[in-house]
FIKOL-460356 format. One record per residue (C-alpha): x, y, z; residue number from 1. Coordinates in steps of 0.1 Angstrom, whole numbers, plus 5000, padded with zeros to 4 digits. Layout:
<nodes>
    u    v    w num
    X    Y    Z NUM
...
</nodes>
This chain:
<nodes>
    u    v    w num
 5000 5000 5000   1
 5028 5024 5009   2
 5046 5016 4976   3
 5014 5023 4957   4
 5010 5057 4974   5
 5046 5064 4964   6
 5037 5057 4928   7
 5007 5079 4931   8
 5027 5108 4945   9
 5055 5103 4919  10
 5031 5104 4890  11
 5011 5132 4904  12
 5043 5152 4908  13
 5052 5146 4872  14
 5018 5156 4859  15
 5020 5189 4878  16
 5055 5200 4868  17
 5059 5237 4860  18
 5055 5241 4822  19
 5043 5267 4798  20
 5033 5274 4762  21
 5034 5305 4740  22
 5009 5311 4712  23
 5018 5323 4678  24
 5028 5360 4681  25
 5027 5388 4656  26
 5042 5423 4654  27
 5022 5448 4675  28
 4995 5421 4679  29
 4984 5397 4707  30
 5010 5376 4725  31
 4997 5350 4750  32
 5015 5328 4774  33
 4998 5299 4793  34
 5013 5280 4822  35
 5005 5253 4847  36
 5021 5239 4878  37
 5037 5272 4889  38
 5045 5280 4925  39
 5031 5316 4923  40
 5038 5344 4917  41
 5050 5335 4882  42
 5069 5357 4857  43
 5086 5355 4823  44
 5113 5372 4804  45
 5113 5373 4765  46
 5147 5380 4751  47
 5150 5389 4714  48
 5178 5374 4693  49
 5180 5398 4665  50
 5171 5433 4652  51
 5139 5444 4635  52
 5144 5455 4599  53
 5132 5490 4605  54
 5163 5509 4617  55
 5143 5540 4627  56
 5130 5521 4657  57
 5150 5508 4687  58
 5169 5476 4678  59
 5153 5453 4702  60
 5130 5453 4733  61
 5133 5429 4762  62
 5100 5421 4779  63
 5102 5412 4816  64
 5067 5407 4832  65
 5051 5394 4864  66
 5020 5375 4854  67
 5000 5370 4887  68
 4993 5347 4915  69
 4978 5317 4897  70
 4994 5283 4897  71
 4977 5276 4863  72
 4968 5306 4842  73
 4974 5327 4812  74
 4986 5363 4804  75
 4981 5383 4773  76
 4998 5412 4757  77
 4976 5432 4734  78
 5005 5448 4715  79
 5036 5427 4714  80
 5066 5451 4712  81
 5088 5431 4689  82
 5091 5437 4651  83
 5083 5413 4624  84
 5113 5390 4617  85
 5126 5391 4653  86
 5134 5357 4669  87
 5132 5354 4706  88
 5131 5330 4735  89
 5108 5330 4766  90
 5121 5319 4800  91
 5095 5314 4828  92
 5101 5313 4866  93
 5081 5314 4898  94
 5086 5317 4936  95
 5110 5288 4935  96
 5134 5308 4914  97
 5143 5324 4881  98
 5138 5300 4851  99
 5123 5271 4870 100
 5098 5266 4841 101
 5127 5265 4816 102
 5132 5283 4783 103
 5113 5279 4751 104
 5127 5270 4717 105
 5134 5299 4693 106
 5101 5317 4686 107
 5094 5340 4657 108
 5075 5373 4654 109
 5053 5372 4624 110
 5037 5399 4603 111
 5011 5417 4623 112
 4991 5449 4627 113
 5022 5471 4626 114
 5019 5506 4641 115
 5055 5512 4654 116
 5050 5497 4688 117
 5087 5488 4694 118
 5094 5511 4723 119
 5118 5505 4751 120
 5115 5512 4788 121
 5133 5517 4820 122
 5156 5490 4833 123
 5170 5486 4868 124
 5206 5485 4856 125
 5226 5472 4826 126
 5259 5454 4819 127
 5283 5445 4792 128
 5304 5414 4784 129
 5341 5413 4776 130
 5346 5401 4749 131
 5312 5410 4735 132
 5312 5385 4706 133
 5331 5355 4693 134
 5323 5331 4723 135
 5336 5295 4722 136
 5329 5265 4744 137
 5352 5265 4774 138
 5361 5301 4769 139
 5359 5326 4798 140
 5342 5360 4797 141
 5339 5388 4822 142
 5306 5407 4830 143
 5306 5443 4841 144
 5277 5463 4855 145
 5265 5498 4843 146
 5243 5521 4863 147
 5239 5497 4892 148
 5229 5515 4923 149
 5214 5505 4957 150
 5225 5476 4978 151
 5204 5447 4964 152
 5223 5416 4953 153
 5221 5408 4916 154
 5225 5376 4895 155
 5238 5367 4861 156
 5223 5338 4841 157
 5233 5320 4809 158
 5202 5312 4789 159
 5199 5287 4760 160
 5168 5275 4741 161
 5150 5244 4754 162
 5170 5243 4787 163
 5170 5256 4822 164
 5190 5288 4828 165
 5225 5284 4844 166
 5232 5307 4874 167
 5266 5323 4867 168
 5271 5342 4899 169
 5253 5362 4926 170
 5271 5394 4935 171
 5266 5420 4962 172
 5291 5446 4952 173
 5278 5469 4924 174
 5313 5472 4910 175
 5322 5435 4912 176
 5331 5417 4880 177
 5317 5382 4873 178
 5338 5357 4854 179
 5322 5328 4835 180
 5334 5298 4816 181
 5310 5285 4789 182
 5304 5248 4796 183
 5277 5245 4770 184
 5284 5223 4740 185
 5297 5237 4707 186
 5268 5251 4686 187
 5247 5261 4716 188
 5231 5295 4715 189
 5237 5315 4747 190
 5225 5349 4759 191
 5235 5364 4793 192
 5207 5379 4814 193
 5210 5399 4846 194
 5185 5407 4873 195
 5187 5422 4908 196
 5172 5404 4938 197
 5135 5411 4945 198
 5100 5398 4945 199
 5093 5412 4911 200
 5113 5403 4880 201
 5098 5432 4860 202
 5112 5457 4885 203
 5147 5443 4886 204
 5157 5433 4850 205
 5192 5442 4841 206
 5188 5436 4804 207
 5206 5410 4783 208
 5236 5405 4760 209
 5233 5398 4723 210
 5228 5361 4717 211
 5259 5341 4705 212
 5264 5307 4690 213
 5293 5290 4707 214
 5322 5280 4685 215
 5347 5253 4689 216
 5377 5266 4708 217
 5411 5250 4714 218
 5398 5230 4744 219
 5363 5215 4749 220
 5371 5193 4779 221
 5349 5214 4802 222
 5317 5208 4782 223
 5286 5195 4801 224
 5251 5188 4789 225
 5225 5214 4798 226
 5195 5205 4819 227
 5165 5203 4797 228
 5134 5224 4802 229
 5106 5206 4821 230
 5086 5199 4789 231
 5093 5199 4752 232
 5092 5235 4738 233
 5095 5226 4701 234
 5066 5231 4677 235
 5039 5204 4675 236
 5045 5178 4648 237
 5026 5181 4616 238
 5006 5150 4623 239
 4993 5164 4656 240
 4993 5146 4689 241
 5009 5155 4722 242
 5034 5128 4725 243
 5072 5130 4721 244
 5092 5121 4690 245
 5098 5086 4701 246
 5136 5088 4700 247
 5156 5063 4720 248
 5168 5092 4743 249
 5134 5101 4755 250
 5139 5082 4788 251
 5169 5104 4796 252
 5145 5133 4803 253
 5132 5115 4834 254
 5149 5120 4867 255
 5163 5090 4885 256
 5136 5093 4912 257
 5109 5092 4885 258
 5124 5061 4869 259
 5126 5044 4903 260
 5090 5052 4911 261
 5079 5039 4878 262
 5099 5007 4883 263
 5084 5001 4917 264
 5050 5007 4904 265
 5054 4981 4877 266
 5068 4956 4901 267
 5039 4958 4925 268
 5014 4956 4897 269
 4993 4985 4907 270
 4978 4986 4873 271
 4944 4997 4883 272
 4957 5026 4904 273
 4980 5038 4877 274
 4952 5036 4851 275
 4930 5058 4874 276
 4958 5083 4878 277
 4965 5083 4840 278
 4928 5089 4833 279
 4928 5118 4858 280
 4958 5134 4842 281
 4945 5129 4807 282
 4911 5145 4817 283
 4929 5175 4832 284
 4951 5178 4801 285
 4920 5176 4778 286
 4903 5204 4797 287
 4934 5225 4795 288
 4936 5219 4758 289
 4899 5229 4754 290
 4906 5260 4773 291
 4938 5272 4756 292
 4950 5270 4721 293
 4978 5245 4717 294
 5011 5264 4716 295
 5033 5263 4686 296
 5065 5278 4674 297
 5064 5294 4640 298
 5092 5282 4617 299
 5120 5307 4613 300
 5146 5312 4586 301
 5178 5318 4605 302
 5181 5286 4625 303
 5209 5279 4649 304
 5235 5286 4624 305
 5223 5319 4612 306
 5241 5352 4618 307
 5227 5373 4646 308
 5226 5411 4644 309
 5242 5431 4671 310
 5229 5458 4694 311
 5205 5462 4723 312
 5188 5496 4728 313
 5176 5490 4764 314
 5148 5468 4775 315
 5111 5470 4781 316
 5102 5469 4818 317
 5065 5465 4823 318
 5048 5470 4857 319
 5018 5450 4870 320
 4988 5462 4888 321
 4975 5438 4914 322
 4938 5429 4917 323
 4910 5447 4935 324
 4881 5437 4957 325
 4846 5440 4942 326
 4860 5447 4908 327
 4887 5470 4921 328
 4906 5455 4950 329
 4906 5417 4951 330
 4927 5388 4938 331
 4902 5385 4910 332
 4920 5414 4892 333
 4905 5444 4876 334
 4877 5440 4851 335
 4889 5445 4816 336
 4892 5478 4798 337
 4867 5479 4769 338
 4883 5469 4736 339
 4857 5486 4715 340
 4837 5518 4718 341
 4806 5499 4708 342
 4809 5477 4739 343
 4804 5507 4762 344
 4770 5520 4771 345
 4765 5557 4771 346
 4751 5556 4807 347
 4756 5529 4833 348
 4744 5534 4868 349
 4770 5510 4882 350
 4799 5527 4865 351
 4803 5561 4849 352
 4782 5585 4829 353
 4788 5605 4798 354
 4771 5637 4792 355
 4773 5675 4794 356
 4795 5694 4818 357
 4779 5698 4853 358
 4763 5731 4861 359
 4788 5758 4872 360
 4786 5791 4890 361
 4780 5819 4866 362
 4810 5838 4877 363
 4842 5835 4898 364
 4875 5818 4892 365
 4883 5801 4859 366
 4852 5779 4858 367
 4831 5784 4827 368
 4793 5789 4829 369
 4768 5761 4828 370
 4769 5741 4796 371
 4800 5760 4782 372
 4833 5744 4771 373
 4867 5756 4762 374
 4867 5765 4726 375
 4897 5743 4720 376
 4880 5713 4735 377
 4846 5708 4718 378
 4837 5675 4735 379
 4822 5668 4769 380
 4844 5654 4797 381
 4843 5619 4810 382
 4830 5620 4846 383
 4830 5597 4875 384
 4799 5593 4896 385
 4799 5616 4926 386
 4801 5588 4952 387
 4836 5574 4952 388
 4824 5542 4968 389
 4801 5535 4938 390
 4829 5538 4913 391
 4841 5505 4897 392
 4864 5494 4870 393
 4850 5491 4835 394
 4839 5457 4822 395
 4831 5446 4787 396
 4794 5451 4783 397
 4773 5426 4761 398
 4743 5449 4764 399
 4722 5456 4733 400
 4715 5490 4747 401
 4706 5513 4718 402
 4717 5545 4735 403
 4742 5567 4719 404
 4777 5553 4721 405
 4807 5574 4733 406
 4837 5579 4710 407
 4871 5588 4722 408
 4886 5620 4709 409
 4922 5628 4715 410
 4919 5664 4725 411
 4890 5663 4750 412
 4883 5627 4757 413
 4850 5608 4754 414
 4818 5625 4742 415
 4783 5614 4733 416
 4777 5613 4696 417
 4746 5632 4684 418
 4718 5609 4674 419
 4742 5580 4674 420
 4763 5595 4646 421
 4799 5603 4648 422
 4807 5640 4642 423
 4834 5633 4616 424
 4836 5597 4604 425
 4865 5604 4581 426
 4886 5618 4609 427
 4881 5586 4629 428
 4895 5561 4605 429
 4931 5569 4596 430
 4953 5567 4627 431
 4961 5533 4641 432
 4951 5529 4678 433
 4978 5530 4704 434
 4958 5507 4727 435
 4930 5483 4724 436
 4904 5503 4742 437
 4879 5528 4728 438
 4878 5540 4693 439
 4906 5563 4684 440
 4902 5594 4663 441
 4925 5616 4643 442
 4910 5648 4657 443
 4929 5679 4646 444
 4937 5712 4663 445
 4946 5739 4638 446
 4954 5713 4611 447
 4979 5694 4634 448
 4974 5656 4636 449
 4973 5642 4671 450
 4992 5610 4666 451
 5005 5580 4685 452
 5028 5593 4713 453
 5011 5624 4724 454
 4976 5610 4718 455
 4986 5579 4739 456
 4995 5600 4770 457
 4959 5611 4774 458
 4944 5578 4763 459
 4964 5557 4788 460
 4955 5582 4815 461
 4918 5578 4808 462
 4923 5540 4810 463
 4940 5542 4844 464
 4912 5563 4858 465
 4885 5541 4843 466
 4900 5511 4861 467
 4891 5527 4895 468
 4926 5525 4910 469
 4925 5563 4914 470
 4893 5584 4914 471
 4887 5619 4902 472
 4862 5642 4920 473
 4845 5664 4895 474
 4828 5682 4924 475
 4862 5692 4938 476
 4873 5704 4904 477
 4843 5727 4903 478
 4851 5741 4937 479
 4888 5745 4928 480
 4881 5763 4895 481
 4857 5787 4912 482
 4883 5796 4938 483
 4915 5802 4917 484
 4925 5838 4918 485
 4927 5849 4881 486
 4955 5874 4888 487
 4976 5847 4905 488
 4969 5823 4877 489
 4979 5848 4850 490
 5012 5854 4868 491
 5021 5817 4874 492
 5006 5799 4844 493
 5035 5805 4820 494
 5064 5798 4843 495
 5083 5765 4837 496
 5115 5775 4855 497
 5137 5778 4824 498
 5147 5814 4827 499
 5185 5815 4830 500
 5207 5847 4834 501
 5229 5836 4805 502
 5241 5851 4772 503
 5245 5825 4745 504
 5268 5827 4715 505
 5244 5808 4692 506
 5210 5791 4690 507
 5229 5757 4692 508
 5245 5766 4725 509
 5212 5778 4739 510
 5194 5746 4729 511
 5223 5726 4744 512
 5217 5742 4778 513
 5179 5739 4775 514
 5182 5703 4764 515
 5206 5693 4792 516
 5184 5711 4817 517
 5155 5689 4806 518
 5176 5657 4804 519
 5186 5662 4840 520
 5152 5674 4852 521
 5149 5646 4878 522
 5158 5640 4914 523
 5125 5647 4931 524
 5129 5615 4951 525
 5160 5630 4967 526
 5143 5663 4977 527
 5148 5659 5014 528
 5184 5649 5010 529
 5191 5678 4987 530
 5175 5703 5010 531
 5196 5689 5039 532
 5229 5692 5019 533
 5223 5723 4998 534
 5192 5741 5010 535
 5177 5738 4975 536
 5152 5715 4959 537
 5158 5691 4930 538
 5152 5715 4901 539
 5172 5743 4916 540
 5201 5720 4921 541
 5199 5709 4884 542
 5198 5745 4873 543
 5229 5753 4894 544
 5247 5723 4879 545
 5238 5732 4843 546
 5250 5768 4850 547
 5283 5753 4862 548
 5285 5733 4830 549
 5279 5764 4809 550
 5306 5784 4828 551
 5331 5756 4822 552
 5323 5752 4785 553
 5359 5760 4776 554
 5368 5726 4791 555
 5346 5709 4765 556
 5320 5695 4790 557
 5291 5706 4767 558
 5303 5687 4737 559
 5293 5651 4729 560
 5328 5639 4738 561
 5327 5659 4771 562
 5294 5644 4781 563
 5305 5609 4772 564
 5336 5612 4793 565
 5320 5631 4823 566
 5331 5615 4856 567
 5316 5612 4890 568
 5343 5635 4904 569
 5332 5661 4879 570
 5296 5658 4890 571
 5305 5660 4927 572
 5325 5691 4921 573
 5299 5709 4900 574
 5268 5700 4920 575
 5288 5710 4951 576
 5272 5683 4971 577
 5293 5664 4997 578
 5282 5628 4996 579
 5294 5622 5031 580
 5280 5630 5065 581
 5309 5644 5085 582
 5310 5642 5123 583
 5336 5642 5150 584
 5350 5608 5160 585
 5334 5597 5193 586
 5367 5589 5210 587
 5395 5605 5190 588
 5396 5643 5196 589
 5402 5663 5164 590
 5394 5634 5141 591
 5365 5639 5117 592
 5347 5608 5103 593
 5330 5608 5069 594
 5300 5586 5066 595
 5287 5578 5031 596
 5253 5591 5022 597
 5238 5564 5000 598
 5210 5586 4985 599
 5235 5613 4977 600
 5257 5588 4958 601
 5227 5575 4940 602
 5217 5610 4929 603
 5252 5619 4917 604
 5256 5587 4899 605
 5223 5591 4881 606
 5235 5625 4868 607
 5268 5611 4857 608
 5255 5580 4839 609
 5227 5600 4822 610
 5252 5625 4808 611
 5274 5596 4796 612
 5245 5579 4779 613
 5235 5612 4761 614
 5271 5618 4751 615
 5276 5583 4737 616
 5244 5585 4717 617
 5254 5619 4702 618
 5288 5604 4693 619
 5271 5575 4675 620
 5249 5601 4656 621
 5281 5622 4649 622
 5266 5652 4665 623
 5289 5677 4681 624
 5265 5687 4708 625
 5230 5682 4721 626
 5220 5715 4707 627
 5231 5705 4672 628
 5210 5673 4676 629
 5179 5693 4686 630
 5183 5717 4657 631
 5182 5687 4635 632
 5153 5670 4652 633
 5132 5702 4652 634
 5138 5707 4615 635
 5159 5739 4619 636
 5193 5727 4608 637
 5183 5721 4572 638
 5169 5756 4568 639
 5140 5741 4548 640
 5108 5760 4559 641
 5086 5745 4532 642
 5076 5717 4556 643
 5073 5717 4593 644
 5081 5689 4617 645
 5052 5677 4639 646
 5056 5676 4677 647
 5047 5639 4678 648
 5077 5631 4655 649
 5100 5649 4679 650
 5086 5631 4710 651
 5088 5597 4692 652
 5125 5604 4683 653
 5134 5614 4718 654
 5116 5585 4734 655
 5131 5560 4710 656
 5166 5574 4711 657
 5173 5582 4748 658
 5167 5562 4779 659
 5161 5594 4800 660
 5130 5603 4778 661
 5115 5567 4778 662
 5090 5575 4805 663
 5064 5547 4799 664
 5053 5516 4818 665
 5031 5486 4811 666
 5003 5482 4836 667
 4982 5452 4838 668
 4944 5459 4838 669
 4926 5426 4843 670
 4945 5401 4820 671
 4955 5427 4794 672
 4986 5450 4796 673
 4984 5486 4784 674
 5013 5510 4780 675
 5009 5540 4803 676
 5027 5568 4785 677
 5038 5599 4805 678
 5068 5614 4786 679
 5071 5643 4810 680
 5105 5655 4798 681
 5100 5649 4761 682
 5068 5670 4761 683
 5084 5697 4782 684
 5113 5699 4758 685
 5089 5704 4729 686
 5074 5733 4748 687
 5106 5751 4759 688
 5125 5746 4726 689
 5095 5759 4707 690
 5096 5790 4729 691
 5133 5795 4722 692
 5129 5791 4685 693
 5101 5816 4684 694
 5123 5841 4702 695
 5149 5837 4674 696
 5122 5840 4647 697
 5127 5804 4638 698
 5098 5781 4629 699
 5087 5759 4658 700
 5074 5724 4653 701
 5036 5720 4647 702
 5023 5713 4682 703
 4988 5703 4692 704
 4975 5712 4727 705
 4999 5693 4749 706
 4990 5673 4781 707
 5007 5682 4813 708
 5043 5674 4821 709
 5034 5650 4850 710
 5059 5647 4878 711
 5053 5642 4915 712
 5044 5678 4923 713
 5011 5681 4904 714
 4996 5647 4915 715
 5006 5654 4951 716
 4988 5688 4950 717
 4958 5673 4934 718
 4957 5646 4962 719
 4959 5673 4989 720
 4931 5693 4972 721
 4910 5662 4969 722
 4908 5662 4931 723
 4925 5628 4931 724
 4912 5602 4955 725
 4928 5570 4966 726
 4899 5545 4974 727
 4896 5535 5010 728
 4900 5498 5001 729
 4930 5503 4978 730
 4955 5475 4979 731
 4978 5492 4954 732
 4986 5521 4976 733
 4978 5511 5012 734
 4969 5531 5043 735
 5002 5549 5047 736
 5001 5566 5013 737
 4964 5574 5016 738
 4968 5589 5051 739
 4997 5612 5039 740
 4973 5631 5017 741
 4942 5629 5039 742
 4930 5661 5056 743
 4902 5672 5078 744
 4873 5692 5063 745
 4886 5724 5078 746
 4922 5718 5066 747
 4909 5710 5031 748
 4888 5742 5031 749
 4918 5763 5042 750
 4939 5749 5014 751
 4913 5757 4988 752
 4908 5792 5003 753
 4945 5799 4998 754
 4939 5799 4961 755
 4920 5831 4963 756
 4949 5850 4978 757
 4979 5865 4961 758
 5008 5842 4970 759
 5043 5852 4980 760
 5073 5828 4981 761
 5084 5816 5014 762
 5116 5796 5007 763
 5122 5790 5044 764
 5091 5768 5048 765
 5100 5734 5062 766
 5103 5706 5037 767
 5084 5676 5050 768
 5093 5642 5035 769
 5064 5623 5019 770
 5059 5586 5012 771
 5083 5569 4989 772
 5063 5551 4961 773
 5071 5522 4939 774
 5074 5528 4901 775
 5039 5513 4897 776
 5023 5536 4924 777
 5040 5567 4910 778
 5030 5558 4875 779
 4993 5555 4883 780
 4992 5588 4902 781
 5011 5607 4876 782
 4989 5593 4848 783
 4957 5601 4868 784
 4969 5637 4872 785
 4971 5640 4834 786
 4934 5631 4831 787
 4924 5653 4860 788
 4941 5684 4845 789
 4926 5676 4811 790
 4891 5677 4827 791
 4900 5710 4844 792
 4911 5724 4810 793
 4879 5713 4792 794
 4858 5731 4818 795
 4877 5763 4818 796
 4894 5789 4797 797
 4929 5777 4803 798
 4950 5750 4786 799
 4965 5719 4802 800
 5000 5733 4799 801
 4989 5765 4817 802
 4975 5745 4845 803
 5007 5725 4847 804
 5027 5757 4852 805
 5002 5771 4877 806
 5000 5741 4899 807
 5038 5735 4898 808
 5045 5772 4906 809
 5019 5776 4934 810
 5031 5744 4951 811
 5063 5762 4959 812
 5046 5792 4976 813
 5037 5799 5012 814
 5018 5772 5030 815
 5017 5748 5000 816
 5055 5745 5001 817
 5054 5725 5033 818
 5028 5700 5021 819
 5042 5665 5016 820
 5049 5652 4981 821
 5053 5616 4972 822
 5088 5605 4959 823
 5104 5578 4938 824
 5141 5572 4940 825
 5164 5560 4912 826
 5142 5574 4884 827
 5154 5594 4854 828
 5120 5608 4845 829
 5111 5634 4871 830
</nodes>
């Protein structure tokens, strides 16, 4: 009986081994991965093996994604960010470790929807191998980190198709070098992948090397066979079936314990028990096959012997949004975002309503009268219900409701079509959608097309708010608009902090300074540290540093070569920030001890590595300076005024070219992932460069009304005012974050009353540290702020950019200055 139970346990264990399948995938189309037997949470990394044919887009994107808390489940990308012709492998892991589910065979990206979706995203750090190419079996290489900060340990892995990853080394010193000898057989394809320690793979990816096929060196005595993936990852045979190929070596895939268990089972003759178990397994397998399409690998042309293109332009680091109870905050995840405008009802008592603008006071503040809209925003706003507790995430509606259906317009959001008819059908059919929700228009402002990147900022913000993870109070917006002092607004609504007391020798030099000021416009997560060391905030420290760069221009620091070679010592000197806390030795009189300030070092290192990255990119483009590059991108260098560059082209170029502008994240809403686009610095650069070009009587780029340049300041202020609301039962943010922005009724009334008064700066106000957020939390609040300000603009006489400048400026004045702001460390984006 005991032996029979052992057989049962052995077979049960085998039938529940961690395995996965990947469906056929197409460029900018759906990618789905299905798994079973995981010890959740599960994750995967997809590593591309070659470059897409379109050289105007980033070479490759690496996708690292957490996929949820299910032992058996599936995850779907709606727009796969790999180009047609790119081969890639997928490695899946779970709570037991990285790669426990093994690695797929070589997969292939087929022809799909297109639409230029091959963007890259932020990675935790990066590395390089020495030598980079020409690897042989039994050869040794060294691995070196780039931009690694913090004190979390990190790992290197060697990944090959159809096998389990090999752990190369775990390191704790950010500057440590890992040495690795290839023990894989000749002809094996190998890629090196890095990740820092943590519960979430997508937050810790360190990118990958280019894939190499190992050659035959002078010595192959070290070669060992790789451990195979738990299940066969090859494409199904043409004759169908789920069995193996029937080779003589099939039995080698079983562990010794499995063989022994099977042998014992056959000896004791427990045929009936085994038959019952097999029937159970086959039934379970049949149900899985009915539920999911059988995975297959599309045949590829290159094969194992094909040449592999070089290059890796960063990696795509998605972020996941956990589930919510009652459609918002539970393990059942969020209800899905609608994939078609026709699946939304114009009015749903359980969700949101579409209609005219709520009645407004007839006078006072910036609020328009009842029924009025901003002339530049002809559509109605998209409002939440008044009761925040009744707000839920959207779900796909199968209703046959014949009410008018909302259509999404890029300049002012959803509106209700008149008599069920779109206002401009021709304008709604040309531009490919950035996301699979709503119906995307090609609305125009002054003849300027609102296209993928800028359009996507507003659209993804609306999707985030519709999910219910952050709510917007239209009632508070009305109160706020009615109380803003018009005189104060006029004074503060054009100030972006770019006025510098400098005399430039040329437009190129001016754009170099403007560009670098924008590139380095980050560090908000180090606000308290900077005030402690320098008495100034993040942006004031950046301005002081850029001013020092300008004054030392004779040393060549402003050139591409100077930026590429900029050192940490240069940064410490010019920022004038001592990264050590100095204090007297407790027992040795006259001896001063310097204690390293980790946050100060992180901040200084971010500045240095960002300048290095910009410099190296400019060198590759053969541009002498960032100003020369910007003149080219903005269409000024050629002197051809017959055509004008559009702002979206500029934003796309910046986002694709430079890591520091790639401000986008993938957030999982229900089972689908959407890209949340923020692009704070790219949009801001368009605004300030346009102003500079106009000053010199040069043609600016064609620019539609821009969304706000969302950082931590604006969403923090909107949280304090009550425009943004974190639900009481939020599992994404938690009580600590919610409490930091919660005020009594009298405190809230006082903060709103302050808007009526003329404000004067009080730089001595105490800086109070706010909560430190994860990249996901910060992304959701920043994106929600974009939608909140859009609604304010639609209901008033001011543009979104004017509100951006106003809220940012007033946050630094009098009592508002001491209000807490959330922060995020180690980010390049704000």
